[in-house]
C-alpha positions as CSV (number, residue, x, y, z in Angstrom):
1,M,21.1,42.4,-48.8
2,H,21.0,46.3,-50.0
3,K,19.6,47.5,-52.4
4,F,19.7,51.6,-53.6
5,P,17.0,53.0,-54.7
6,V,17.0,53.7,-58.3
7,I,14.5,56.2,-60.5
8,E,13.9,57.0,-64.2
9,V,12.7,60.2,-65.2
10,G,13.5,61.4,-68.9
11,G,15.1,57.7,-70.0
12,F,18.0,59.0,-67.4
13,H,18.4,56.2,-64.7
14,L,19.2,57.9,-60.5
15,D,20.2,57.2,-57.8
16,L,18.7,59.0,-54.5
17,S,20.7,57.5,-51.8
18,T,23.8,59.6,-54.4
19,I,21.7,62.5,-55.1
20,V,21.3,62.9,-50.9
21,G,24.9,62.5,-50.6
22,L,25.9,65.2,-52.4
23,L,23.5,67.3,-51.3
24,V,24.6,66.7,-48.1
25,S,28.0,67.5,-48.8
26,C,27.3,71.0,-50.7
27,V,25.3,71.5,-47.9
28,I,28.7,70.3,-44.8
29,V,31.1,72.3,-46.9
30,F,29.1,75.1,-47.4
31,A,28.5,75.1,-43.8
32,L,31.9,74.5,-42.8
33,A,33.2,77.5,-44.7
34,R,30.7,80.1,-43.7
35,A,30.9,79.0,-40.2
36,A,34.2,80.2,-40.3
37,V,34.1,84.0,-41.6
38,R,31.1,84.0,-39.7
39,N,33.2,86.1,-37.1
40,L,36.4,86.8,-38.0
41,S,39.0,88.2,-35.8
42,V,42.9,88.6,-36.3
43,D,43.3,89.1,-32.4
44,N,41.2,86.3,-30.5
45,P,39.7,83.3,-33.5
46,S,37.8,80.6,-33.0
47,K,38.7,76.9,-33.4
48,L,36.7,76.8,-36.7
49,Q,39.0,79.6,-38.3
50,N,42.3,78.5,-37.2
51,F,41.2,74.9,-38.9
52,M,40.6,76.9,-42.1
53,E,43.4,79.3,-42.1
54,W,46.0,75.6,-41.8
55,V,43.7,74.6,-45.4
56,V,43.9,77.3,-47.1
57,E,47.4,78.0,-45.8
58,F,48.2,73.9,-47.0
59,V,46.3,74.7,-50.7
60,H,48.7,77.4,-51.2
61,N,51.4,75.3,-50.7
62,T,49.9,72.4,-52.1
63,I,49.6,74.7,-55.2
64,A,52.6,76.6,-55.6
65,S,54.0,73.3,-55.5
66,T,52.8,72.8,-59.0
67,M,52.8,76.0,-60.6
68,P,54.8,79.9,-60.0
69,L,53.6,81.6,-57.1
70,H,52.2,84.3,-58.3
71,M,49.5,82.4,-59.8
72,A,49.1,79.4,-57.3
73,K,46.9,82.4,-55.9
74,K,44.2,81.8,-58.8
75,F,43.5,78.4,-58.2
76,I,43.6,79.0,-54.5
77,A,39.1,78.6,-54.8
78,L,39.3,75.6,-56.9
79,G,41.5,73.9,-54.9
80,M,39.6,74.5,-51.5
81,T,36.2,73.2,-53.2
82,L,37.8,70.0,-54.6
83,I,39.7,69.1,-51.1
84,M,36.2,69.5,-48.4
85,F,33.8,68.2,-51.1
86,I,35.6,65.1,-51.9
87,F,37.1,64.5,-48.4
88,V,34.1,65.4,-46.4
89,S,32.6,62.9,-49.7
90,N,34.7,60.5,-49.0
91,L,33.6,60.1,-45.1
92,L,30.3,60.4,-45.3
93,G,29.1,56.7,-46.0
94,L,30.9,55.7,-43.2
95,P,28.4,56.6,-39.6
96,F,25.5,55.9,-39.6
97,G,23.1,54.1,-42.4
98,I,19.1,54.9,-43.8
99,V,17.6,51.3,-44.6
100,M,14.3,51.3,-45.3
101,E,13.2,47.4,-44.4
102,V,11.0,45.3,-47.5
103,K,9.3,42.8,-45.4
104,E,9.9,39.5,-46.3
105,D,6.3,38.7,-47.5
106,H,6.5,41.5,-49.9
107,H,5.6,41.2,-53.1
108,G,6.3,43.6,-56.6
109,P,8.4,46.3,-57.4
110,V,9.0,48.8,-54.5
111,E,7.9,52.8,-54.1
112,F,9.2,55.7,-52.7
113,L,7.0,58.6,-53.5
114,G,5.2,57.6,-55.7
115,F,8.9,56.0,-58.1
116,E,9.2,52.4,-58.0
117,I,12.9,52.0,-56.7
118,I,13.9,48.4,-56.3
119,S,11.2,46.4,-59.5
120,A,9.7,43.2,-59.1
121,E,12.3,40.8,-60.4
122,E,15.0,42.6,-57.9
123,V,12.6,41.7,-55.1
124,E,11.2,37.8,-56.5
125,E,15.1,37.0,-56.8
126,A,16.4,37.3,-53.4
127,H,13.0,35.8,-51.9
128,H,14.1,33.1,-54.6
129,E,18.4,33.2,-52.4
130,G,16.9,33.8,-49.6
131,K,17.6,36.7,-48.8
132,H,16.4,39.7,-47.0
133,L,16.1,43.0,-48.3
134,S,16.7,46.2,-48.1
135,V,17.0,49.8,-49.4
136,A,19.4,51.9,-48.2
137,F,18.7,55.5,-48.8
138,W,22.9,56.7,-48.1
139,K,26.0,56.4,-49.0
140,S,29.3,58.5,-50.0
141,P,28.7,60.1,-53.3
142,T,32.3,59.2,-54.4
143,A,31.2,55.6,-54.2
144,D,29.5,56.0,-57.2
145,L,31.5,55.9,-60.3
146,S,28.9,58.7,-62.1
147,V,30.2,61.2,-59.0
148,T,33.7,61.1,-59.7
149,A,34.0,60.6,-63.3
150,G,31.5,63.9,-63.0
151,L,34.5,65.9,-61.2
152,A,37.0,64.2,-63.3
153,I,35.0,65.2,-66.5
154,M,34.7,68.9,-64.6
155,V,38.2,69.2,-64.1
156,F,39.4,67.5,-67.9
157,V,37.1,70.5,-69.6
158,L,38.7,72.9,-67.0
159,V,42.2,72.2,-68.0
160,H,41.9,72.0,-71.0
161,W,39.9,75.5,-71.8
162,L,42.2,76.9,-69.6
163,G,44.6,75.6,-71.7
164,L,43.6,77.0,-75.3
165,A,42.6,80.2,-73.8
166,R,46.5,81.5,-71.2
167,N,48.9,79.2,-73.6
168,T,47.2,79.0,-76.8
169,K,50.9,78.4,-79.1
170,H,52.4,76.1,-76.3
171,Y,49.3,73.8,-75.5
172,L,48.5,73.4,-79.4
173,K,52.4,72.5,-79.3
174,H,52.4,70.1,-76.9
175,Y,50.2,67.4,-78.9
176,F,53.4,67.4,-81.9
177,E,56.1,66.6,-79.0
178,P,58.7,65.6,-78.8
179,Y,57.7,64.8,-83.3
180,W,55.1,65.2,-84.9
181,F,53.8,61.5,-85.4
182,F,53.4,61.6,-81.6
183,L,49.9,62.8,-81.8
184,P,47.6,60.2,-81.8
185,L,49.8,59.1,-78.4
186,N,49.3,62.8,-76.7
187,I,45.9,62.8,-77.2
188,L,45.7,59.5,-76.2
189,K,47.3,60.4,-72.4
190,E,45.5,63.7,-72.2
191,L,42.6,61.1,-72.5
192,A,43.4,58.8,-70.4
193,K,43.3,61.4,-67.5
194,P,40.7,61.6,-65.9
195,L,40.1,58.3,-67.1
196,T,42.4,57.6,-63.8
197,L,42.0,60.5,-61.7
198,A,37.7,59.2,-62.2
199,L,38.5,55.3,-61.3
200,R,41.7,56.2,-58.7
201,L,38.7,58.2,-56.2
202,F,36.4,55.6,-57.1
203,A,38.7,52.8,-55.8
204,N,39.8,54.3,-53.2
205,I,37.1,55.1,-51.0
206,F,38.2,54.4,-47.3
207,V,41.5,56.9,-47.1
208,G,39.5,59.2,-47.5
209,A,42.1,62.9,-46.5
210,I,44.7,61.0,-48.9
211,Q,42.7,60.7,-52.0
212,A,41.6,64.2,-50.9
213,F,44.7,65.2,-51.9
214,L,46.1,63.4,-54.5
215,F,42.8,64.8,-56.3
216,T,43.5,68.4,-55.5
217,I,47.2,68.4,-57.0
218,L,46.7,65.9,-59.5
219,T,44.1,68.5,-61.2
220,M,47.3,71.3,-59.5
221,V,49.5,69.2,-62.1
222,Y,47.2,69.1,-64.8
223,I,46.7,73.2,-64.9
224,S,50.3,74.4,-64.4
225,Q,51.3,71.4,-67.5
226,A,48.5,72.9,-70.2
227,A,48.3,76.3,-68.6
228,V,51.8,77.7,-68.2
229,H,53.9,78.1,-69.9
230,H,58.0,76.9,-68.6
231,E,59.6,80.4,-69.4
232,E,57.1,81.7,-66.7
233,E,58.4,79.9,-63.9
234,H,61.8,82.3,-64.0
């Protein structure tokens, strides 16, 4: 029976396995990006440079399919960050696990670095059910709904900020289309976007590459809908 370690800090419950996964994902993505541009060469590029150039081209073409070409370049960094971070995070929990076994005769709470990570009630419940208890310190960050919700909310805020800042008149107008009394439905539609983004990513972790692509392209579609006026495409 696996339990993920949760500590309480300032009234917030923090999942240590999620935090570890997030930090490792960030380090891996940064290291890959840094290594790919370390010794750039036009005549003799490394395999990693070739791979990263392919990723950049793929992301650029993906973004360009959702908005005018001259605007697509502005969002390549965002697209690269999203697709690489989500892909790495999705796959991170697959290779191995970090597990701390709890002795069968252990009673009371389980502590780690002075923090209670498993309550005494959970330990007693495991003993009562005859289950062997262990603490798992490793999992994919995107297996935690709070992480996928955080990504979705970040996208939600960015989309509407860009809409208000770059396309104010038409952005506000679309809430009243096709008729003014559609306003509540249009607001509901916008509020549903981060919910569907978060749940889709959370519920489909084992198809990491596809979900990384879908999250990224949907983000770009939402940005295009909010920040790009259709007349700009001509």
